N, C-alpha and C positions, 0 to 999 in steps of 0.2 A: 504494500501499499503506500510505504513513504517512497520507493523509488517512482511508483505512479504520478505521486502526488509532484514530484521533482521534475519529472517531465513533461506533466500537463503543464506547470510552471512556466517550464523553458519553451513552450507552445505558444502559451498566451504571450509571454514576452518576446517573442519572434528570433528566440535563441536557438535555432537549428543546430549548431554545432554542439550544442550542451545537450542538446536532448539525445542526439545522435550517439553523444559519448557516453551517457547514462544507460541507455539502451544496450550498447555493446559492453560496459563494465557490467550489467546485470547476467549478459550470458557467463563471462569468465567468472564472475562471482558465484556461479550457478544458483543464481534468484531467478526464477521463473517469470516470464515476458508472458502477458496474455494479450488478450485482443484490444484492452485499453492501452497497452503500453505502446503496441504496434501504431494504433490509431493515434496517439498524439505524438509519436514522433512521426510519422508521415506528413500528418497536419504541420507539424514544424518544419519539415521540409518542405513543406508546398507553401507555407509563408515565405520562407526564405529561396524561394524559386529556385530548389535541390531536387528536380524532377529526377535525377540518375539514383540520387538516393534512395529516393521514393519509393522508385520501382525497384530496388533492390532489396526493400524490406518487404515489399509485397510479396517477391517471389520466396524470400527466406521463411515467411509464415508458416506455410505447407509442412517445412521441415523440420519446425518445432511444434507441428501439430497443433499451430494456434489457427483457431478460424478467422476467417475474413468477412467482413459484412459490409453492409452499403456505406459507412461511414468510412471505412478503410478505402474502397474502390472510388468514391466520391472524392475524397483527398488526393490519391493519386491521379485520378484523371486529371483535377485541377492544377496539381502540380505540373502536369505536360501541358498546360494550355497555356 
């Protein structure tokens, strides 16, 4: 919950680099990333116009058995616009 709150705060503050770093840190620290984590990180990348990072996150979700939803897809599509 704490990581998700920090990632969401980064998203709201348009700090895509920090959001991405926290998401990666969760993986290396064996902290489970969920749909909320990815949605916030993809949204942060969208706001930072980082479409390549947004699409990479979208691609890696199934590998971690994380379900994608409408929010995930919408943010990824917006990142590519």
